[in-house]
C-alpha positions as CSV (number, residue, x, y, z in Angstrom):
1,M,118.6,133.8,116.3
2,F,117.5,134.5,112.6
3,A,119.2,137.7,112.4
4,H,122.6,136.8,113.7
5,G,122.9,133.0,112.4
6,K,123.0,131.9,116.1
7,P,120.4,130.9,117.9
8,P,120.3,132.5,121.0
9,A,120.5,130.4,124.5
10,G,116.8,128.9,124.7
11,A,115.1,129.6,121.7
12,L,115.0,126.0,120.5
13,S,112.8,125.9,123.3
14,L,112.0,122.4,123.0
15,T,115.8,120.6,123.5
16,V,115.6,121.9,127.2
17,L,112.4,119.1,127.3
18,L,113.5,116.2,126.0
19,G,113.9,112.4,126.7
20,L,116.4,110.1,125.5
21,T,117.3,110.5,121.8
22,A,115.5,108.1,119.7
23,A,118.9,105.8,119.0
24,A,119.0,105.3,122.9
25,S,115.1,104.3,123.0
26,W,115.2,101.5,120.1
27,G,114.5,98.1,121.7
28,E,112.2,94.7,120.9
29,T,109.5,93.3,121.0
30,Q,109.2,89.2,122.6
31,D,109.1,87.9,119.2
32,G,112.5,89.3,118.3
33,T,111.5,92.2,116.1
34,A,112.5,95.5,116.6
35,S,110.1,98.3,118.2
36,C,109.9,101.6,117.6
37,P,111.1,104.4,120.2
38,P,108.0,105.7,122.4
39,L,107.3,108.8,120.9
40,S,108.1,110.5,124.7
41,S,111.5,109.4,124.5
42,I,111.8,112.2,121.8
43,I,109.3,114.6,123.0
44,A,109.0,114.6,126.8
45,D,106.6,117.5,127.1
46,A,103.0,116.0,127.3
47,S,100.9,119.1,126.4
48,L,103.2,118.9,122.8
49,R,102.7,114.9,122.2
50,D,98.5,116.3,122.7
51,Q,98.7,119.0,120.1
52,L,100.5,116.4,118.1
53,A,97.4,114.0,118.3
54,A,95.2,116.4,117.3
55,G,96.9,117.7,113.9
56,P,100.0,119.6,112.7
57,I,101.5,122.5,114.1
58,Q,103.3,124.9,111.9
59,R,104.8,128.2,112.7
60,A,106.2,131.0,110.0
61,L,109.6,132.3,110.8
62,T,110.5,136.1,110.4
63,A,113.7,137.3,110.7
64,G,115.4,137.1,114.4
65,D,113.0,134.1,115.0
66,A,114.9,130.7,115.3
67,P,113.1,127.6,114.9
68,A,111.3,126.2,118.2
69,M,110.7,122.8,117.2
70,A,113.6,120.8,116.9
71,P,112.9,117.4,118.5
72,T,116.1,116.3,119.3
73,P,119.7,117.5,120.1
74,R,121.0,115.6,116.4
75,V,118.0,118.2,114.3
76,V,119.5,121.2,116.4
77,E,123.2,120.8,115.3
78,Q,121.5,120.0,111.6
79,L,119.7,123.6,112.1
80,Q,122.7,125.3,112.5
81,S,123.6,125.2,108.5
82,I,119.8,127.0,108.6
83,A,121.0,129.5,111.2
84,S,123.8,130.5,109.4
85,L,122.6,131.7,106.5
86,E,120.7,134.1,109.0
87,P,117.2,133.8,106.7
88,T,114.8,136.8,105.9
89,Y,112.2,134.4,106.3
90,G,110.9,130.5,106.7
91,T,109.0,128.5,107.9
92,E,108.7,125.1,110.6
93,L,106.1,121.7,110.4
94,L,106.1,119.0,113.4
95,R,103.4,116.6,112.7
96,L,102.5,112.8,113.7
97,I,101.5,110.6,111.0
98,P,99.9,107.8,111.5
99,R,102.5,104.8,110.3
100,E,103.5,101.8,112.1
101,G,106.7,100.5,111.2
102,C,110.6,101.1,112.1
103,D,112.9,99.9,109.3
104,L,114.4,103.1,108.3
105,V,115.1,101.2,104.7
106,P,111.6,101.4,103.3
107,L,111.5,105.5,105.1
108,Y,115.0,106.4,103.6
109,N,114.0,105.1,99.8
110,S,110.4,107.1,100.5
111,L,112.5,110.3,100.7
112,Q,114.6,109.6,97.7
113,A,111.0,108.3,95.6
114,V,111.4,112.4,94.2
115,S,109.9,111.3,90.8
116,E,106.5,110.8,92.7
117,L,106.5,114.2,93.6
118,R,105.2,114.8,90.0
119,G,102.1,116.5,90.2
120,V,101.7,116.8,93.9
121,E,99.2,120.0,94.7
122,Y,98.6,122.4,97.4
123,F,95.5,124.8,97.2
124,S,96.0,128.2,95.9
125,A,94.5,130.8,98.8
126,S,94.8,133.4,95.8
127,R,93.3,131.7,92.9
128,N,90.6,129.5,95.4
129,R,91.2,126.9,93.9
130,R,94.0,123.3,94.2
131,R,97.1,123.7,91.5
132,I,100.3,121.3,90.7
133,L,103.1,122.2,92.7
134,Y,105.7,120.1,91.4
135,H,105.6,120.0,87.6
136,E,108.9,118.0,87.3
137,S,110.7,115.9,90.1
138,F,114.0,113.8,89.4
139,F,117.9,113.2,90.3
140,V,120.1,114.1,87.2
141,A,123.7,113.0,87.0
142,D,125.4,116.1,86.9
143,R,125.0,119.8,87.0
144,T,124.2,120.1,83.1
145,S,121.9,117.1,82.3
146,R,118.5,117.1,82.1
147,E,117.9,113.4,81.5
148,P,116.4,111.8,84.3
149,L,117.5,109.4,86.9
150,P,115.9,106.5,88.6
151,D,115.1,107.0,92.0
152,P,117.4,104.9,94.0
153,V,116.5,102.2,96.5
154,V,118.6,100.9,98.8
155,A,119.5,97.8,100.4
156,T,121.5,98.9,103.6
157,L,121.9,102.3,105.5
158,P,124.6,104.4,103.6
159,P,125.8,107.1,106.5
160,E,125.4,109.8,104.0
161,E,124.5,110.8,100.2
162,T,124.2,113.7,98.3
163,L,122.5,114.0,94.8
164,L,121.5,116.1,92.2
165,L,117.8,117.1,92.0
166,Y,116.2,119.0,89.8
167,Q,112.4,120.3,90.2
168,R,110.6,122.3,88.0
169,D,107.5,123.7,90.2
170,S,104.8,126.7,89.9
171,T,106.2,129.1,92.1
172,F,110.1,129.3,91.6
173,G,110.1,127.9,88.2
174,R,113.0,125.4,87.4
175,N,116.0,124.6,89.7
176,L,118.8,122.7,90.6
177,Y,119.4,121.8,94.3
178,E,121.2,119.5,96.5
179,A,120.2,116.9,98.4
180,T,121.9,115.1,101.0
181,Y,120.4,112.5,102.9
182,R,121.1,110.8,106.2
183,A,120.8,108.1,108.7
184,D,121.5,108.6,112.1
185,H,120.3,108.3,115.7
186,G,117.1,105.6,114.8
187,S,116.3,108.6,111.8
188,V,117.1,109.6,108.4
189,A,117.2,113.1,107.1
190,L,117.4,114.9,104.4
191,Q,118.9,118.2,103.5
192,L,118.2,120.5,100.6
193,T,119.7,123.6,99.5
194,N,119.6,125.8,95.7
195,I,122.2,125.7,93.1
196,T,120.8,127.8,91.0
197,T,119.1,131.3,91.2
198,M,115.3,130.9,92.2
199,W,113.2,133.4,90.4
200,L,110.2,134.6,91.2
201,S,108.0,135.6,88.2
202,I,110.7,138.2,86.8
203,V,112.7,138.6,89.9
204,P,115.9,136.8,90.6
205,L,114.7,136.4,94.5
206,V,117.1,133.9,95.9
207,P,120.8,133.4,94.9
208,P,122.5,129.9,94.9
209,G,123.0,128.6,98.4
210,N,120.6,130.9,100.0
211,F,117.3,128.3,99.9
212,R,117.4,125.7,102.4
213,T,115.1,122.7,103.8
214,L,115.6,120.6,106.7
215,V,113.1,117.0,106.5
216,V,113.7,114.4,109.1
217,A,111.6,111.9,110.2
218,F,111.1,109.2,113.1
219,P,109.6,105.8,113.4
220,T,108.2,105.9,116.9
221,D,105.3,104.1,118.7
222,R,103.1,106.6,118.2
223,G,103.7,106.5,114.7
224,L,106.1,109.2,111.7
225,L,107.1,112.1,113.8
226,L,108.3,114.6,110.9
227,Y,109.8,118.1,111.8
228,A,110.5,119.8,108.3
229,V,112.0,123.8,108.2
230,A,112.7,125.9,105.2
231,A,114.4,128.8,104.9
232,L,115.8,131.7,102.7
233,R,117.8,134.3,102.1
234,S,116.2,137.2,99.7
235,V,116.0,140.5,99.2
236,D,113.0,141.7,101.8
237,V,110.4,142.9,100.2
238,A,106.5,143.1,101.6
239,F,104.7,141.7,98.6
240,V,107.8,139.6,97.6
241,R,108.1,138.1,101.5
242,E,104.2,137.4,101.0
243,R,104.4,135.2,98.4
244,G,107.7,133.6,99.0
245,Q,106.6,132.5,102.6
246,I,103.1,131.2,101.2
247,S,105.3,129.2,98.8
248,L,107.3,127.8,101.8
249,T,104.1,127.1,103.6
250,N,103.0,124.8,100.5
251,R,106.4,123.2,100.2
252,L,106.5,121.8,103.0
253,N,102.6,121.0,103.5
254,A,102.8,119.4,100.0
255,L,105.5,117.5,101.8
256,E,103.7,116.4,104.7
257,T,100.6,115.1,102.7
258,W,103.0,113.0,100.1
259,L,104.3,111.4,103.3
260,S,101.0,110.8,105.0
261,T,99.7,109.5,102.1
262,R,102.5,107.4,100.7
263,D,103.1,103.7,101.9
264,V,106.9,104.3,103.9
265,D,106.9,100.4,105.0
266,S,106.6,98.6,101.7
């Protein structure tokens, strides 16, 4: 549970509806190529699969809420680092993106193509127009450097790697993040943690380590299953909370849109 750093029994409700994990469901087609695991082996609840077919499922999280849409036990484990933060608020997203292909290597490279986030837009309700979310986005060699490194491209999947990501966005300005990538259990995961203090206008809103995002993508026979949660711990003032909550939602929506329009199979 967000308020106590540990989800209560049953709070991660989808975990009791699971069939096999994705890693246990991979097979081969008749021509010997890899086949994607069925979506039903990751999410056994047929009604939830129907909802996903109709569109993304998104919910806001406040203090005391726990993420409720984690699709596999492995994701539940990864969520513990967010739960231990005891976040003030957050947002959670589950989305099925129409994509073919089961190879994790192109998907891994897509999630590391962070420079392509530059210029990604979102709709600002307060201004009633679209705005650029990320003005800059690139990896750097160390905490003091602001010299962009090229997006890495792998030929084989490393079990885990951690990189330094610099971004300048329209809400929190310039910040440095620790980006940890993992490939296992038939999925690719990205976890972000802020290294620098995140400012909201003139307010030092989020101290280092108090902003965390988890993104996990599973190739399935119904498309690319995307699960994401973003949460932060900060002072809980109503107008700040509202703006911060909107910003987290915009981030996940932008990521979702970016991945849905990107050719992850190339």
